[in-house]
C-alpha positions in Angstrom: 138.3 13.8 -30.6 138.8 17.6 -29.9 137.3 19.2 -26.8 136.6 22.9 -26.4 135.7 24.6 -23.1 133.0 27.3 -23.3 134.1 30.5 -21.6 132.3 33.8 -20.8 133.7 37.2 -21.8 132.9 40.6 -20.3 132.8 42.3 -23.7 131.2 41.4 -27.1 130.8 38.7 -28.2 130.6 37.7 -24.5 131.6 34.1 -25.2 134.6 32.2 -26.6 136.1 28.7 -26.6 139.4 27.3 -25.5 140.7 23.9 -26.7 141.4 21.5 -23.9 144.8 19.6 -24.2 145.0 18.1 -20.8 144.1 14.4 -20.5 144.3 11.4 -22.7 140.7 10.4 -23.1 137.3 12.2 -23.0 136.6 10.8 -19.5 139.6 12.8 -18.2 137.6 16.0 -19.0 133.9 15.0 -18.6 133.8 14.1 -15.0 132.6 15.3 -11.6 135.5 17.8 -11.3 134.1 19.8 -14.1 130.4 19.9 -13.1 130.2 23.7 -13.4 131.7 23.7 -17.0 130.3 23.4 -20.5 132.3 21.6 -23.2 132.0 21.1 -27.0 133.3 17.8 -28.4 134.2 17.6 -32.0 133.9 14.0 -33.0 135.8 13.6 -36.3 134.9 9.9 -36.5 131.2 10.5 -36.6 131.2 14.1 -38.0 129.3 15.3 -34.9 129.7 18.1 -32.5 128.5 17.0 -29.0 127.5 19.6 -26.4 128.0 18.6 -22.8 126.6 20.7 -19.9 127.9 20.0 -16.4 125.2 19.3 -13.9 126.0 22.5 -12.0 126.8 24.7 -15.0 125.0 28.0 -15.3 122.1 28.6 -17.6 124.1 31.4 -19.4 127.0 29.0 -20.2 124.6 26.4 -21.6 123.1 29.1 -23.9 126.6 30.2 -25.0 127.5 26.5 -25.6 124.6 26.1 -28.0 125.6 29.3 -29.9 129.3 28.3 -30.1 128.4 24.8 -31.3 126.7 26.3 -34.3 129.7 28.5 -34.9 131.9 25.4 -34.9 129.6 23.8 -37.4 129.8 26.7 -39.7 133.6 26.7 -39.3 133.6 23.0 -40.4 131.5 23.9 -43.5 128.3 22.3 -42.2 129.6 18.7 -42.6 129.1 18.2 -38.9 125.8 17.9 -37.0 125.2 19.2 -33.5 123.9 16.8 -30.9 123.4 16.9 -27.1 125.4 14.4 -25.1 123.2 15.0 -22.0 120.3 13.1 -23.6 122.2 9.9 -22.7 122.4 8.5 -19.2 125.9 7.9 -17.7 125.3 4.2 -18.0 124.3 4.3 -21.6 126.7 2.3 -23.8 126.8 5.2 -26.3 127.9 7.6 -23.6 130.5 5.2 -22.3 131.8 4.7 -25.9 132.4 8.5 -26.2 134.1 8.7 -22.8 136.6 6.1 -23.9 137.6 8.0 -27.1 141.2 9.4 -27.3 141.8 13.1 -27.4 143.8 14.4 -30.4 144.3 17.1 -32.9 141.9 18.1 -35.6 140.9 20.8 -38.0 138.5 22.6 -35.6 139.8 25.9 -34.3 138.7 28.0 -31.2 135.8 30.3 -32.0 137.0 33.9 -32.1 135.4 37.3 -32.0 135.8 37.7 -35.7 133.2 35.0 -36.3 130.5 37.2 -34.7 128.9 40.1 -36.5 127.7 42.9 -34.2 124.4 44.1 -35.5 120.8 44.6 -34.6 118.3 41.8 -34.8 117.6 40.8 -38.4 113.9 39.9 -38.9 114.8 38.0 -42.0 117.0 35.5 -40.2 115.4 32.1 -39.8 114.4 31.4 -36.2 116.5 28.6 -34.6 113.9 27.7 -31.9 110.3 27.2 -32.8 107.3 27.4 -30.4 105.0 25.0 -32.2 101.3 25.3 -31.8 100.5 21.9 -33.3 102.8 19.8 -31.1 102.1 16.1 -30.8 101.6 15.7 -27.1 102.2 11.9 -27.0 105.4 12.2 -29.0 106.5 15.0 -26.8 105.8 12.9 -23.7 107.8 10.0 -25.2 110.8 12.3 -26.0 110.8 14.0 -22.6 110.7 10.7 -20.8 113.8 9.5 -22.8 115.9 12.3 -21.4 117.5 11.1 -18.2 116.2 12.7 -15.0 118.7 14.8 -13.0 120.1 12.9 -10.1 118.9 14.1 -6.7 115.7 15.8 -8.1 112.1 14.7 -8.5 109.8 15.9 -11.2 106.7 17.5 -9.8 105.1 19.1 -12.8 105.6 19.5 -16.5 104.0 21.7 -19.1 103.3 20.4 -22.7 101.3 22.3 -25.3 99.8 24.8 -22.8 98.6 22.1 -20.4 100.1 21.4 -17.0 100.6 17.8 -15.8 101.8 16.0 -12.8 102.7 12.3 -12.3 100.2 9.8 -10.8 101.5 6.5 -9.4 99.6 3.4 -10.6 100.1 -0.1 -9.4 100.2 -2.6 -12.3 99.9 -6.3 -11.4 102.0 -8.9 -13.2 102.1 -12.6 -12.8 104.8 -12.7 -10.2 105.0 -9.1 -8.9 103.3 -5.7 -8.7 105.0 -2.7 -10.2 104.4 1.0 -9.5 104.2 3.0 -12.8 104.1 6.8 -13.0 101.7 8.1 -15.6 100.9 11.8 -16.6 97.9 13.3 -14.9 96.4 16.4 -16.5 95.7 19.2 -14.0 94.4 21.9 -16.2 95.0 24.4 -19.0 97.4 27.3 -18.5 95.7 30.6 -19.5 98.6 33.0 -19.1 102.3 33.1 -18.6 104.0 32.6 -15.2 107.2 33.6 -13.4 109.5 32.0 -10.8 111.2 35.2 -9.6 110.6 34.5 -5.9 110.3 30.8 -5.9 113.4 29.0 -4.5 111.9 25.5 -4.5 111.5 24.8 -8.2 114.2 24.2 -10.7 113.1 24.2 -14.4 114.4 22.3 -17.4 113.4 23.2 -21.0 113.3 20.3 -23.4 113.9 21.0 -27.1 113.9 18.5 -30.0 114.7 19.4 -33.6 114.5 23.1 -32.8 110.9 22.7 -31.4 110.1 23.3 -27.7 108.7 20.0 -26.4 107.9 21.0 -22.8 109.0 22.6 -19.6 109.7 20.4 -16.5 109.6 21.6 -12.9 111.8 19.8 -10.4 112.4 19.9 -6.7 115.2 18.5 -4.7 114.2 15.2 -3.1 115.2 16.5 0.4 112.6 19.2 0.0 109.7 16.9 -0.7 107.7 18.0 2.3 108.0 21.7 1.4 107.0 21.6 -2.3 103.6 19.9 -2.2 101.8 23.0 -3.4 102.5 24.8 -6.6 101.7 28.5 -6.1 101.3 29.8 -9.7 100.0 33.3 -10.0 97.7 32.4 -12.9 94.3 30.8 -13.3 94.1 27.2 -14.2 91.0 25.8 -15.8 90.3 22.5 -14.0 89.4 19.5 -15.9 86.2 17.9 -14.7 86.1 14.1 -14.1 82.9 12.5 -15.2 83.7 9.1 -13.8 84.1 8.4 -10.1 84.7 5.2 -8.3 81.8 3.8 -6.2 80.1 0.7 -4.9 78.1 -1.3 -7.4 75.5 -2.1 -4.6 74.8 1.6 -4.2 74.0 1.9 -7.9 71.7 -1.2 -7.8 69.9 0.1 -4.7 69.3 3.5 -6.4 67.4 1.8 -9.3 65.4 -0.6 -7.1 61.6 0.0 -7.1 60.4 0.2 -3.5 57.7 -2.3 -2.3 55.6 0.6 -0.8 55.3 4.1 -1.9 55.6 6.8 0.8 52.3 8.3 2.0 51.6 11.9 1.1 49.7 14.2 3.4 46.5 15.8 2.0 46.3 19.5 2.4 
C-alpha cells in the first residue's frame, strides 16, 4: 500500500502530492493526529485508489484530493478505480482491514505540475459530476443513509431532487420492546437557490454516487441543538398540504348522527 498526502500550492496547478514513508501500517497515518489532512491510498492488492478526508480537513483540500486521485488513476493507465474510504464507518470490517495493511513501495509516483495542462475550460470535455433531473429519490435516500454520520453532529435537514426534508421520530412497537425510528418527512419544494454566507450554525455535506449528486445534508453540532431549531432560508418553500389528520372516532360518528328534533325556525 502506498499513501500520498494532498498538499496545496500557491501557484498553478495549486495542488500536489507527497508520498508518505513514515509508519509501518496504514493506521499509523490515518488517525486522529491527521484529522486536518487528506490522503490518497494506492491499494495494489485490489487495484484501487482510496481517498481519505480527515474529519477536520478543509473543503479545498478535499476537492484537490478528488482531482489528484483521478491524476493517479491516469498515471496507472486506468487499471485502478477510485473509491472513497469515508463511506465506511470506523468499526466497519472493511475499514479495519485497510488500516491493518502494510505500507510499502509501488509504481505510483507523486503527481507533478507536468501532469496538468493550463488552458481555458474546454466545452467538449465530459462533465465529471452530473446534476441528474431524474434521480430516484428512494435509492438516493438509501445511499445517503449508508454513509456514516459525522461524529458530534446531528442532521437537521437534507435536500434530494429539489425537495427539502427533515427527520421525524416514530415509535415502532415490537414484541419485547419499543424502538424509535427516524423517517424522512417532506417539508416542501425548493423554488430557488440558497446561500449560507452568514449562517454559522449549519455545516453542509454533499453526497455523490457514480458522479451523480444524490443530495445535500445540513448538520448542526449537537451542543447547539437549542439554537438551530429554525432554518432561515431566504427562499420561498411550497408547503405540502396534509389531507389526513388524527381525530376522535366519536366526533366523526356524532357529526353524521341525525338529530331527534329539528331546530325551530323563526317566521319573518
